[in-house]
DSSP file (Angstrom, degrees, kcal/mol; ACC not computed):
  #  RESIDUE AA STRUCTURE BP1 BP2  ACC     N-H-->O    O-->H-N    N-H-->O    O-->H-N    TCO  KAPPA ALPHA  PHI   PSI    X-CA   Y-CA   Z-CA
    1    1 A M              0   0    0      0, 0.0     2,-0.1     0, 0.0     0, 0.0   0.000 360.0 360.0 360.0  29.7   30.6   50.9   84.5
    2    2 A S        -     0   0    0      1,-0.1    55,-0.6    54,-0.0     2,-0.5  -0.365 360.0-122.5 -79.0 159.9   34.3   50.5   84.0
    3    3 A I  E     -A   56   0A   0     53,-0.1     2,-0.4    54,-0.1    53,-0.2  -0.871  25.2-167.3-101.1 128.9   36.4   52.6   81.6
    4    4 A T  E     -A   55   0A   0     51,-2.4    51,-3.3    -2,-0.5     2,-0.4  -0.937   4.8-157.3-115.3 141.9   38.4   50.7   79.0
    5    5 A V  E     +A   54   0A   0     -2,-0.4     2,-0.3    49,-0.2    49,-0.2  -0.966  22.5 159.0-118.3 135.2   41.1   52.3   76.9
    6    6 A R  E     -A   53   0A   0     47,-2.4    47,-2.7    -2,-0.4     2,-0.0  -0.962  47.2 -78.5-148.2 162.0   42.1   50.8   73.6
    7    7 A E  E     -A   52   0A   0     -2,-0.3    45,-0.3    45,-0.2     2,-0.0  -0.365  58.1-108.6 -60.4 142.0   43.8   51.8   70.3
    8    8 A Y        -     0   0    0     43,-1.7     2,-0.3     2,-0.0    43,-0.1  -0.311  31.0-160.1 -72.9 158.1   41.4   53.6   68.0
    9    9 A T    >   -     0   0    0     -2,-0.0     3,-1.9     1,-0.0     4,-0.4  -0.812  38.5 -94.8-126.7 171.7   40.0   52.2   64.9
   10   10 A Q  G >  S+     0   0    0     -2,-0.3     3,-1.5     1,-0.3     4,-0.3   0.837 121.7  63.0 -58.0 -33.8   38.4   53.8   61.8
   11   11 A R  G 3  S+     0   0    0      1,-0.3     4,-0.3     2,-0.1    -1,-0.3   0.689  98.5  57.1 -68.3 -14.8   34.9   53.4   63.3
   12   12 A D  G <> S+     0   0    0     -3,-1.9     4,-2.6     1,-0.2     3,-0.3   0.567  78.8  97.6 -85.9 -10.1   36.0   55.7   66.2
   13   13 A M  H <> S+     0   0    0     -3,-1.5     4,-2.7    -4,-0.4     5,-0.2   0.855  80.7  47.6 -55.7 -47.4   37.0   58.6   63.9
   14   14 A N  H  > S+     0   0    0     -4,-0.3     4,-2.5    -3,-0.2    -1,-0.2   0.915 114.1  48.2 -61.1 -42.7   33.7   60.7   64.2
   15   15 A H  H  > S+     0   0    0     -4,-0.3     4,-2.7    -3,-0.3     5,-0.2   0.920 112.0  49.8 -63.3 -42.9   33.7   60.4   68.0
   16   16 A M  H  X S+     0   0    0     -4,-2.6     4,-2.8     2,-0.2     5,-0.2   0.930 111.7  47.3 -62.4 -46.0   37.4   61.4   68.1
   17   17 A V  H  X S+     0   0    0     -4,-2.7     4,-2.7    -5,-0.2    19,-0.3   0.928 113.5  48.8 -61.1 -45.1   36.9   64.4   65.9
   18   18 A N  H  X S+     0   0    0     -4,-2.5     4,-1.6    -5,-0.2    -2,-0.2   0.924 114.2  44.6 -63.9 -44.3   33.8   65.5   67.9
   19   19 A I  H  X S+     0   0    0     -4,-2.7     4,-1.4     2,-0.2    -2,-0.2   0.925 114.1  49.3 -67.5 -43.5   35.5   65.1   71.3
   20   20 A W  H  X S+     0   0    0     -4,-2.8     4,-2.0    -5,-0.2     3,-0.4   0.941 110.2  52.3 -57.4 -47.5   38.7   66.9   70.1
   21   21 A N  H  X S+     0   0    0     -4,-2.7     4,-3.2     1,-0.2    -1,-0.2   0.798 100.3  61.6 -64.0 -30.5   36.6   69.7   68.7
   22   22 A Q  H  X S+     0   0    0     -4,-1.6     4,-2.1     2,-0.2    -1,-0.2   0.935 107.5  44.5 -60.1 -44.3   34.8   70.2   72.0
   23   23 A V  H  X>S+     0   0    0     -4,-1.4     4,-1.4    -3,-0.4     5,-0.6   0.913 114.4  48.6 -67.4 -41.5   38.1   71.0   73.6
   24   24 A V  H  <5S+     0   0    0     -4,-2.0     3,-0.4     1,-0.2    -2,-0.2   0.939 112.7  48.3 -61.1 -46.4   39.2   73.3   70.7
   25   25 A E  H  <5S+     0   0    0     -4,-3.2    -1,-0.2     1,-0.2    -2,-0.2   0.835 105.5  57.8 -65.3 -33.5   35.8   75.1   70.8
   26   26 A D  H  <5S-     0   0    0     -4,-2.1    -1,-0.2    -5,-0.2   121,-0.2   0.843  92.5-153.6 -65.9 -31.5   36.0   75.6   74.6
   27   27 A G  T  <5 +     0   0    0     -4,-1.4   120,-2.3    -3,-0.4   121,-0.3   0.786  63.5 100.8  67.5  29.5   39.2   77.4   74.1
   28   28 A V  S   <S+     0   0    0     -5,-0.6    93,-0.1   118,-0.2    91,-0.1   0.377  87.2  17.5-125.1   3.0   40.7   76.7   77.5
   29   29 A A  S    S+     0   0    0     -6,-0.5    90,-0.2     1,-0.3    -5,-0.1   0.590 103.5  63.4-140.8 -51.7   43.1   73.8   77.0
   30   30 A F        -     0   0    0     -7,-0.4    -1,-0.3     1,-0.1    88,-0.0  -0.587  65.4-137.8 -88.4 147.1   44.4   73.1   73.5
   31   31 A P  S    S+     0   0    0      0, 0.0    -1,-0.1     0, 0.0   114,-0.1   0.726  74.2 102.4 -73.5 -20.0   46.5   75.5   71.5
   32   32 A Q        -     0   0    0      1,-0.1    -3,-0.1     2,-0.0    -5,-0.1  -0.309  47.3-174.0 -64.6 147.2   44.5   74.8   68.2
   33   33 A T        +     0   0    0      1,-0.1    -1,-0.1     2,-0.1    -3,-0.0   0.567  63.9  70.4-113.8 -18.5   41.9   77.4   67.2
   34   34 A E  S    S-     0   0    0      1,-0.0    -1,-0.1     0, 0.0   -10,-0.0  -0.868  79.8-125.5-106.2 133.0   40.4   75.6   64.2
   35   35 A P        -     0   0    0      0, 0.0     2,-0.2     0, 0.0    -2,-0.1  -0.317  29.0-108.2 -69.6 157.9   38.2   72.5   64.6
   36   36 A L        -     0   0    0    -19,-0.3     2,-0.2     4,-0.1   -15,-0.1  -0.558  25.0-146.4 -80.6 149.2   39.0   69.4   62.7
   37   37 A T     >  -     0   0    0     -2,-0.2     4,-2.7     1,-0.1     5,-0.3  -0.560  36.4 -96.6 -99.0 175.0   36.9   68.2   59.8
   38   38 A A  H  > S+     0   0    0     -2,-0.2     4,-1.9     2,-0.2     5,-0.1   0.933 126.3  41.8 -58.5 -44.4   36.4   64.5   59.1
   39   39 A A  H  > S+     0   0    0      2,-0.2     4,-2.1     1,-0.2    -1,-0.2   0.930 117.5  44.1 -71.7 -45.6   39.2   64.6   56.5
   40   40 A S  H  > S+     0   0    0      1,-0.2     4,-2.5     2,-0.2    -1,-0.2   0.854 113.5  53.4 -70.7 -31.5   41.7   66.7   58.5
   41   41 A G  H  X S+     0   0    0     -4,-2.7     4,-2.8     2,-0.2     5,-0.3   0.926 107.8  49.1 -64.8 -44.5   40.9   64.7   61.6
   42   42 A E  H  X S+     0   0    0     -4,-1.9     4,-2.1    -5,-0.3    -2,-0.2   0.927 114.5  45.3 -62.0 -44.8   41.6   61.4   59.9
   43   43 A A  H  X S+     0   0    0     -4,-2.1     4,-1.3     2,-0.2    -1,-0.2   0.910 113.6  50.4 -63.8 -42.4   44.9   62.7   58.6
   44   44 A F  H  < S+     0   0    0     -4,-2.5     3,-0.4     1,-0.2     4,-0.4   0.928 113.3  43.9 -62.2 -48.0   45.9   64.3   61.9
   45   45 A F  H >< S+     0   0    0     -4,-2.8     3,-1.1     1,-0.2    -1,-0.2   0.868 110.1  55.6 -68.9 -36.3   45.2   61.1   63.9
   46   46 A Q  H 3< S+     0   0    0     -4,-2.1    -1,-0.2    -5,-0.3    -2,-0.2   0.778 102.1  57.7 -66.9 -26.3   47.0   58.9   61.4
   47   47 A E  T 3< S+     0   0    0     -4,-1.3    -1,-0.2    -3,-0.4    -2,-0.2   0.540  88.8  96.7 -83.4  -5.9   50.2   61.0   61.7
   48   48 A Q  S <  S-     0   0    0     -3,-1.1    19,-0.2    -4,-0.4     3,-0.2  -0.397  82.4-122.5 -78.1 160.1   50.5   60.4   65.4
   49   49 A T  S    S-     0   0    0     17,-1.7     2,-0.3     1,-0.3    18,-0.2   0.892  92.2 -10.1 -65.5 -39.9   52.6   57.7   67.0
   50   50 A F  E     - B   0  66A   0     16,-1.7    16,-2.5     2,-0.0     2,-0.4  -0.977  61.2-167.6-158.9 144.8   49.6   56.2   68.7
   51   51 A C  E     - B   0  65A   0     -2,-0.3   -43,-1.7    14,-0.2     2,-0.3  -0.990  11.1-179.4-134.6 146.6   46.0   57.2   69.4
   52   52 A A  E     -AB   7  64A   0     12,-1.9    12,-2.1    -2,-0.4     2,-0.3  -0.962  14.2-146.3-141.8 159.2   43.5   55.6   71.8
   53   53 A V  E     -AB   6  63A   0    -47,-2.7   -47,-2.4    -2,-0.3     2,-0.4  -0.920  12.5-136.4-123.0 152.8   40.0   56.0   72.9
   54   54 A A  E     -AB   5  62A   0      8,-2.5     7,-2.8    -2,-0.3     8,-1.1  -0.910  20.8-162.5-105.6 136.5   38.3   55.5   76.2
   55   55 A E  E     -AB   4  60A   0    -51,-3.3   -51,-2.4    -2,-0.4     2,-0.4  -0.938  11.4-177.6-119.4 142.9   35.0   53.7   76.3
   56   56 A K  E >  S-AB   3  59A   0      3,-2.4     3,-2.0    -2,-0.4   -53,-0.1  -0.980  79.1 -10.9-138.1 126.4   32.4   53.6   79.1
   57   57 A D  T 3  S-     0   0    0    -55,-0.6     3,-0.1    -2,-0.4   -54,-0.1   0.864 130.6 -55.0  50.9  40.5   29.2   51.5   78.7
   58   58 A G  T 3  S+     0   0    0      1,-0.2     2,-0.4     0, 0.0    -1,-0.3   0.417 115.0 112.4  79.8  -1.5   30.1   51.0   75.0
   59   59 A A  E <  S-B   56   0A   0     -3,-2.0    -3,-2.4     2,-0.0     2,-0.5  -0.853  72.2-119.0-107.4 141.3   30.4   54.7   74.2
   60   60 A V  E     +B   55   0A   0     -2,-0.4    -5,-0.3    -5,-0.2     3,-0.1  -0.668  40.9 163.6 -75.2 121.9   33.5   56.5   73.2
   61   61 A V  E     +     0   0A   0     -7,-2.8    24,-3.1    -2,-0.5     2,-0.3   0.383  57.6   7.1-122.9  -0.5   34.0   59.2   76.0
   62   62 A G  E     -BC  54  84A   0     -8,-1.1    -8,-2.5    22,-0.3     2,-0.3  -0.981  55.3-170.7-170.2 169.3   37.6   60.3   75.6
   63   63 A M  E     -BC  53  83A   0     20,-2.6    20,-2.7    -2,-0.3     2,-0.3  -0.983   5.0-156.9-161.9 163.4   40.7   60.0   73.5
   64   64 A Y  E     -BC  52  82A   0    -12,-2.1   -12,-1.9    -2,-0.3     2,-0.4  -0.989   8.2-146.2-145.6 157.7   44.4   60.8   73.4
   65   65 A I  E     -BC  51  81A   0     16,-2.0    16,-1.7    -2,-0.3     2,-0.4  -0.945  12.8-162.9-118.5 145.2   47.2   61.3   70.9
   66   66 A L  E     +BC  50  80A   0    -16,-2.5   -16,-1.7    -2,-0.4   -17,-1.7  -0.995  23.9 140.0-130.6 134.9   50.8   60.4   71.5
   67   67 A H  E     - C   0  79A   0     12,-2.3    12,-2.5    -2,-0.4   -19,-0.1  -0.960  55.4 -66.6-160.8 168.7   53.7   61.6   69.5
   68   68 A P  E     - C   0  78A   0      0, 0.0    10,-0.3     0, 0.0     7,-0.1  -0.403  32.2-143.0 -64.7 143.7   57.3   62.9   69.9
   69   69 A N  S    S-     0   0    0      8,-3.5     2,-0.2     5,-0.3     9,-0.1   0.746  82.7  -8.6 -74.8 -24.7   57.7   66.1   71.7
   70   70 A N  S    S-     0   0    0      7,-0.6     2,-0.2     4,-0.4     9,-0.1  -0.784  79.6 -98.6-154.0-167.3   60.6   67.0   69.4
   71   71 A I  S >  S-     0   0    0     -2,-0.2     3,-2.2    -3,-0.1     5,-0.1  -0.673  71.7  -2.2-121.1 172.8   62.7   65.5   66.7
   72   72 A G  G >  S+     0   0    0      1,-0.3     3,-2.1     2,-0.2     4,-0.2  -0.173 130.1  12.3  54.8-123.3   66.2   64.0   66.3
   73   73 A R  G 3  S+     0   0    0      1,-0.3    -1,-0.3     2,-0.1     3,-0.1   0.554 137.8  44.4 -68.2  -8.0   68.2   63.9   69.5
   74   74 A C  G X  S+     0   0    0     -3,-2.2     3,-1.6     1,-0.1    -4,-0.4   0.258  81.5 104.0-113.3   8.9   65.1   64.9   71.5
   75   75 A G  T <   +     0   0    0     -3,-2.1    -3,-0.1     1,-0.3    -2,-0.1   0.554  64.7  73.6 -70.7  -6.8   62.8   62.4   69.7
   76   76 A H  T 3  S+     0   0    0     -4,-0.2    35,-3.0    -5,-0.1    36,-1.2   0.457  79.9  87.6 -85.1  -0.2   62.9   60.0   72.7
   77   77 A I  E <   - d   0 112A   0     -3,-1.6    -8,-3.5    33,-0.2    -7,-0.6  -0.886  69.9-152.3-102.0 124.7   60.7   62.4   74.7
   78   78 A G  E     -Cd  68 113A   0     34,-3.2    36,-2.7    -2,-0.6     2,-0.3  -0.476   9.8-165.6 -92.7 164.1   57.0   61.8   74.2
   79   79 A N  E     -C   67   0A   0    -12,-2.5   -12,-2.3    34,-0.2     2,-0.3  -0.977   6.4-170.9-143.5 150.7   54.1   64.2   74.4
   80   80 A A  E     -C   66   0A   0     -2,-0.3     2,-0.4    34,-0.3   -14,-0.2  -0.984  13.2-153.1-143.5 154.4   50.4   63.6   74.6
   81   81 A S  E     -C   65   0A   0    -16,-1.7   -16,-2.0    -2,-0.3     2,-0.4  -0.993  15.6-157.8-127.7 139.9   47.1   65.4   74.4
   82   82 A Y  E     -C   64   0A   0     -2,-0.4     2,-0.4   -18,-0.2   -18,-0.2  -0.919   8.7-174.6-122.3 140.5   44.0   64.2   76.2
   83   83 A A  E     -C   63   0A   0    -20,-2.7   -20,-2.6    -2,-0.4     2,-0.4  -0.996   3.2-168.7-137.2 131.2   40.3   65.0   75.5
   84   84 A V  E     -C   62   0A   0     -2,-0.4   -22,-0.3   -22,-0.2     5,-0.1  -0.964  34.8-103.8-120.9 134.6   37.3   63.9   77.5
   85   85 A E    >   -     0   0    0    -24,-3.1     3,-2.6    -2,-0.4     4,-0.2  -0.285  35.7-119.0 -52.7 134.3   33.7   64.3   76.4
   86   86 A R  G >  S+     0   0    0      1,-0.3     3,-1.3     2,-0.2    -1,-0.1   0.848 111.7  53.6 -49.6 -41.9   32.2   67.2   78.3
   87   87 A S  G 3  S+     0   0    0      1,-0.3    -1,-0.3     0, 0.0    -2,-0.1   0.531 108.1  51.7 -75.7  -3.6   29.5   65.0   79.9
   88   88 A H  G X >S+     0   0    0     -3,-2.6     3,-0.8   -27,-0.2     5,-0.5   0.165  75.9 129.7-118.8  17.0   32.1   62.6   81.3
   89   89 A K  T < 5S+     0   0    0     -3,-1.3    -3,-0.0     1,-0.2    -4,-0.0  -0.393  72.4  21.0 -68.6 151.2   34.5   65.0   83.0
   90   90 A A  T 3 5S+     0   0    0      1,-0.1    -1,-0.2    -2,-0.1    -2,-0.0   0.796  94.9 105.3  60.7  32.2   35.5   64.2   86.6
   91   91 A M  T < 5S-     0   0    0     -3,-0.8    -2,-0.1     0, 0.0    -1,-0.1   0.217 101.1 -94.7-122.3  12.0   34.6   60.5   86.1
   92   92 A G  T  >5S+     0   0    0     -4,-0.0     4,-2.0     3,-0.0     5,-0.1   0.458  93.2 117.9  91.7  -0.1   38.0   59.0   85.9
   93   93 A V  H  ><S+     0   0    0     -5,-0.5     4,-2.4     2,-0.2     5,-0.2   0.939  75.1  50.1 -66.7 -46.7   38.3   59.0   82.1
   94   94 A G  H  > S+     0   0    0      1,-0.2     4,-2.7     2,-0.2     5,-0.2   0.917 110.6  49.4 -58.5 -44.6   41.2   61.4   82.0
   95   95 A E  H  > S+     0   0    0      1,-0.2     4,-2.7     2,-0.2     5,-0.2   0.915 110.0  51.0 -63.3 -41.8   43.2   59.3   84.5
   96   96 A A  H  X S+     0   0    0     -4,-2.0     4,-2.1     1,-0.2    -1,-0.2   0.909 112.0  48.2 -60.7 -41.7   42.5   56.1   82.6
   97   97 A L  H  X S+     0   0    0     -4,-2.4     4,-2.5     2,-0.2    -2,-0.2   0.927 112.6  47.0 -65.6 -45.2   43.7   57.9   79.4
   98   98 A V  H  X S+     0   0    0     -4,-2.7     4,-1.9     2,-0.2    -2,-0.2   0.938 112.4  49.5 -63.6 -46.6   46.9   59.2   81.0
   99   99 A R  H  X S+     0   0    0     -4,-2.7     4,-1.3     1,-0.2    -1,-0.2   0.921 113.0  47.2 -59.0 -44.1   47.8   55.9   82.6
  100  100 A H  H  X S+     0   0    0     -4,-2.1     4,-2.5    -5,-0.2    -1,-0.2   0.898 109.1  54.6 -64.2 -40.9   47.3   54.1   79.3
  101  101 A S  H  X S+     0   0    0     -4,-2.5     4,-2.8     1,-0.2    -1,-0.2   0.834 102.2  57.2 -64.9 -32.6   49.4   56.7   77.5
  102  102 A L  H  X S+     0   0    0     -4,-1.9     4,-1.8     2,-0.2    -1,-0.2   0.904 110.8  43.4 -65.4 -41.2   52.3   56.2   79.8
  103  103 A V  H  X S+     0   0    0     -4,-1.3     4,-2.5     2,-0.2    -2,-0.2   0.924 115.1  48.9 -65.6 -46.4   52.4   52.4   79.0
  104  104 A A  H  X S+     0   0    0     -4,-2.5     4,-1.7     1,-0.2    -2,-0.2   0.888 109.5  53.2 -62.2 -39.3   51.9   53.1   75.3
  105  105 A A  H  <>S+     0   0    0     -4,-2.8     5,-2.4     2,-0.2     4,-0.3   0.922 110.3  46.3 -63.7 -43.9   54.7   55.7   75.3
  106  106 A K  H ><5S+     0   0    0     -4,-1.8     3,-1.4     1,-0.2    -2,-0.2   0.917 112.0  51.1 -64.3 -42.4   57.1   53.3   76.9
  107  107 A E  H 3<5S+     0   0    0     -4,-2.5    -1,-0.2     1,-0.3    -2,-0.2   0.807 106.4  55.7 -64.0 -28.9   56.1   50.6   74.4
  108  108 A A  T 3<5S-     0   0    0     -4,-1.7    -1,-0.3    -5,-0.2    -2,-0.2   0.497 125.3-102.7 -82.3  -4.2   56.7   53.1   71.6
  109  109 A G  T < 5S+     0   0    0     -3,-1.4    -3,-0.2    -4,-0.3     2,-0.2   0.494  71.6 144.7  98.4   4.1   60.3   53.6   72.8
  110  110 A F      < -     0   0    0     -5,-2.4    -1,-0.3    -6,-0.2   -33,-0.2  -0.524  33.0-164.8 -74.2 144.6   59.9   57.0   74.5
  111  111 A R  S    S+     0   0    0    -35,-3.0    50,-2.8     1,-0.2     2,-0.3   0.664  71.2  16.5-100.7 -23.7   62.0   57.4   77.7
  112  112 A L  E     -dE  77 160A   0    -36,-1.2   -34,-3.2    48,-0.3     2,-0.4  -0.939  64.2-137.3-141.5 161.6   60.2   60.4   79.1
  113  113 A M  E     -dE  78 159A   0     46,-2.6    46,-2.2    -2,-0.3     2,-0.4  -0.983  20.6-171.9-118.7 140.4   56.9   62.3   78.7
  114  114 A Q  E     - E   0 158A   0    -36,-2.7     2,-0.6    -2,-0.4   -34,-0.3  -0.998  11.7-159.3-132.6 131.5   56.9   66.1   78.7
  115  115 A F  E     - E   0 157A   0     42,-2.7    42,-2.0    -2,-0.4     3,-0.3  -0.954   7.4-173.3-109.6 121.8   53.8   68.3   78.7
  116  116 A N  E    S+     0   0A   0     -2,-0.6    -1,-0.1    40,-0.2    38,-0.1   0.692  71.3  25.6 -89.2 -22.3   54.6   71.8   77.4
  117  117 A A  E     +     0   0A   0     37,-0.1     2,-0.7     2,-0.1    -1,-0.2  -0.364  57.6 163.4-151.0  61.5   51.5   73.7   78.1
  118  118 A V  E     - E   0 155A   0     37,-2.4    37,-2.9    -3,-0.3     2,-0.1  -0.756  46.8-120.0 -81.7 118.3   49.2   72.7   80.9
  119  119 A V  E >   - E   0 154A   0     -2,-0.7     3,-2.4    35,-0.2    35,-0.2  -0.388  17.1-131.7 -66.5 131.3   47.0   75.7   81.4
  120  120 A A  T 3  S+     0   0    0     33,-3.0    -1,-0.1     1,-0.3    34,-0.1   0.708 103.0  54.7 -62.6 -23.4   47.5   76.8   85.0
  121  121 A D  T 3  S+     0   0    0     32,-0.3     2,-1.7     1,-0.1    -1,-0.3   0.369  78.3 100.8 -91.7   7.9   43.8   77.1   85.9
  122  122 A N    <>  +     0   0    0     -3,-2.4     4,-2.4     1,-0.2     3,-0.2  -0.610  48.9 173.1 -88.3  77.8   43.1   73.5   84.8
  123  123 A A  H  > S+     0   0    0     -2,-1.7     4,-2.6     1,-0.2     5,-0.2   0.848  70.9  56.2 -59.1 -38.1   43.1   72.3   88.4
  124  124 A A  H  > S+     0   0    0      2,-0.2     4,-2.6    -3,-0.2    -1,-0.2   0.928 110.3  44.3 -62.4 -45.8   42.0   68.7   87.4
  125  125 A A  H  > S+     0   0    0     -3,-0.2     4,-2.9     2,-0.2     5,-0.3   0.930 113.2  50.7 -65.2 -45.1   45.0   68.3   85.1
  126  126 A L  H  X S+     0   0    0     -4,-2.4     4,-1.9     1,-0.2    -2,-0.2   0.924 113.4  45.9 -58.8 -45.0   47.5   69.8   87.5
  127  127 A H  H  X S+     0   0    0     -4,-2.6     4,-2.7    -5,-0.2    -1,-0.2   0.934 113.7  48.9 -63.3 -46.5   46.2   67.5   90.3
  128  128 A L  H  X S+     0   0    0     -4,-2.6     4,-2.1    -5,-0.2    -2,-0.2   0.928 110.8  48.1 -62.0 -46.6   46.2   64.4   88.1
  129  129 A Y  H  <>S+     0   0    0     -4,-2.9     5,-2.7     1,-0.2    -1,-0.2   0.895 114.1  47.2 -65.2 -37.7   49.7   64.9   86.7
  130  130 A T  H ><5S+     0   0    0     -4,-1.9     3,-1.6    -5,-0.3    -1,-0.2   0.924 110.7  52.4 -65.8 -43.4   51.1   65.5   90.2
  131  131 A K  H 3<5S+     0   0    0     -4,-2.7    -2,-0.2     1,-0.3    -1,-0.2   0.855 108.5  51.5 -58.7 -36.3   49.2   62.4   91.5
  132  132 A L  T 3<5S-     0   0    0     -4,-2.1    -1,-0.3    -5,-0.2    -2,-0.2   0.333 125.0 -99.4 -89.3   8.2   50.7   60.3   88.7
  133  133 A G  T < 5 +     0   0    0     -3,-1.6    -3,-0.2     1,-0.3     2,-0.1   0.617  66.7 153.6  90.4  12.4   54.3   61.4   89.5
  134  134 A F      < -     0   0    0     -5,-2.7     2,-0.5    -6,-0.2    -1,-0.3  -0.480  40.3-129.9 -70.7 147.7   54.9   64.0   86.9
  135  135 A V  E     -F  158   0A   0     23,-3.6    23,-1.8    -2,-0.1     2,-0.6  -0.863  14.5-128.4-102.5 131.1   57.5   66.6   88.0
  136  136 A R  E     -F  157   0A   0     -2,-0.5    21,-0.3    21,-0.2     3,-0.1  -0.679  22.6-174.3 -80.9 121.7   56.6   70.3   87.6
  137  137 A L  E     -     0   0A   0     19,-3.0     2,-0.3    -2,-0.6    -1,-0.2   0.840  50.1 -75.1 -86.4 -36.6   59.3   72.1   85.7
  138  138 A G  E     -F  156   0A   0     18,-1.0    18,-2.2     2,-0.0     2,-0.4  -0.974  43.8 -82.2 161.5-172.8   58.0   75.6   85.9
  139  139 A T  E     -F  155   0A   0     -2,-0.3    16,-0.2    16,-0.2    14,-0.0  -0.962  17.5-150.7-128.6 139.1   55.5   78.2   84.7
  140  140 A I  E >   -F  154   0A   0     14,-3.0    14,-1.9    -2,-0.4     3,-1.5  -0.948  31.0-125.8-107.8 112.9   55.5   80.4   81.7
  141  141 A P  E 3  S-     0   0A   0      0, 0.0    12,-0.1     0, 0.0    11,-0.1  -0.344  85.4  -6.8 -62.7 130.4   53.6   83.6   82.5
  142  142 A G  E 3  S+     0   0A   0      9,-0.2    11,-0.3     1,-0.1    10,-0.1   0.787  86.1 144.8  61.0  30.2   50.7   84.3   80.1
  143  143 A G  E <   +     0   0A   0     -3,-1.5     2,-0.5     8,-0.1    10,-0.2   0.571  55.7  58.0 -79.7  -8.5   51.7   81.5   77.8
  144  144 A F  E     -F  152   0A   0      8,-2.4     8,-3.2    -4,-0.2     2,-0.8  -0.981  68.2-150.9-128.3 125.4   48.1   80.5   76.8
  145  145 A F  E     -F  151   0A   0     -2,-0.5     6,-0.2     6,-0.2     2,-0.0  -0.833  23.1-148.5 -96.0 107.6   45.6   82.8   75.1
  146  146 A K    >   -     0   0    0      4,-2.9     3,-2.3    -2,-0.8  -118,-0.2  -0.310  24.0-111.1 -75.6 157.1   42.2   81.7   76.2
  147  147 A K  T 3  S+     0   0    0   -120,-2.3    -1,-0.1     1,-0.3  -120,-0.1   0.786 116.8  62.4 -57.1 -29.3   39.1   82.0   74.0
  148  148 A N  T 3  S-     0   0    0   -121,-0.3    -1,-0.3     2,-0.1     3,-0.1   0.417 121.8-104.2 -80.5   3.3   37.7   84.6   76.4
  149  149 A G  S <  S+     0   0    0     -3,-2.3     2,-0.4     1,-0.3    -2,-0.1   0.500  80.6 126.8  90.5   4.3   40.7   86.9   75.7
  150  150 A I        -     0   0    0     -4,-0.0    -4,-2.9    -5,-0.0     2,-0.6  -0.774  56.4-134.3 -97.6 139.6   42.6   86.3   78.9
  151  151 A Y  E     - F   0 145A   0     -2,-0.4     2,-0.3    -6,-0.2    -6,-0.2  -0.823  27.6-169.5 -89.6 125.1   46.3   85.2   78.9
  152  152 A E  E     - F   0 144A   0     -8,-3.2    -8,-2.4    -2,-0.6    -9,-0.1  -0.878  24.3-106.3-116.4 147.5   46.8   82.4   81.4
  153  153 A D  E     -     0   0A   0     -2,-0.3   -33,-3.0   -11,-0.3     2,-0.4  -0.293  30.0-143.9 -64.3 153.7   50.0   80.9   82.7
  154  154 A I  E     -EF 119 140A   0    -14,-1.9   -14,-3.0   -35,-0.2     2,-0.4  -0.947   6.1-146.4-121.1 148.7   51.1   77.5   81.4
  155  155 A V  E     -EF 118 139A   0    -37,-2.9   -37,-2.4    -2,-0.4     2,-0.4  -0.905   6.8-144.8-114.3 138.8   52.9   74.8   83.5
  156  156 A L  E     + F   0 138A   0    -18,-2.2   -19,-3.0    -2,-0.4   -18,-1.0  -0.858  20.9 179.3-103.6 139.1   55.4   72.4   82.1
  157  157 A F  E     -EF 115 136A   0    -42,-2.0   -42,-2.7    -2,-0.4     2,-0.3  -0.932   7.7-174.3-133.0 156.4   55.7   68.8   83.4
  158  158 A Y  E     -EF 114 135A   0    -23,-1.8   -23,-3.6    -2,-0.3     2,-0.3  -0.978   4.7-168.2-144.2 162.0   57.8   65.7   82.8
  159  159 A K  E     -E  113   0A   0    -46,-2.2   -46,-2.6    -2,-0.3     2,-0.4  -0.963  22.4-130.6-148.3 131.4   57.9   62.1   83.9
  160  160 A V  E      E  112   0A   0     -2,-0.3   -48,-0.3   -48,-0.2   -49,-0.1  -0.682 360.0 360.0 -77.6 133.2   60.6   59.5   83.4
  161  161 A L              0   0    0    -50,-2.8   -49,-0.2    -2,-0.4    -1,-0.1   0.450 360.0 360.0 -87.8 360.0   59.0   56.3   82.0
């Protein structure tokens, strides 16, 4: 029952779009408000520096995207977004994805990772990033507008690779 993380392939595209859209539809973590379509998802994932999926028992149960946090003189700082299938939360998938992304980021030439908008009530993410050695930079009050109409604080993190 181990979790494996690997670079995505075209055959993973529908799973990736579905898992990504679950997070968007929940409206509690990603800033996006519109779900991906098959076509927009393929274009979106192809424009990233790296994308990977997590598999458990042969099924895709999570994914991440990796890309620069900024451009030019700040392009050496990476950023990632993680999505785990609802039925596989709290099973170690997120940790496997984050750990894999840190290696992939270093291999892609990033020197640091920065997370700009970890929603403050996402206790699992806050715990995981702290456990993995990310440094908490600060909090932006009311920086995330949740689907339920509440403004929640966001926390910024970074990690030297």
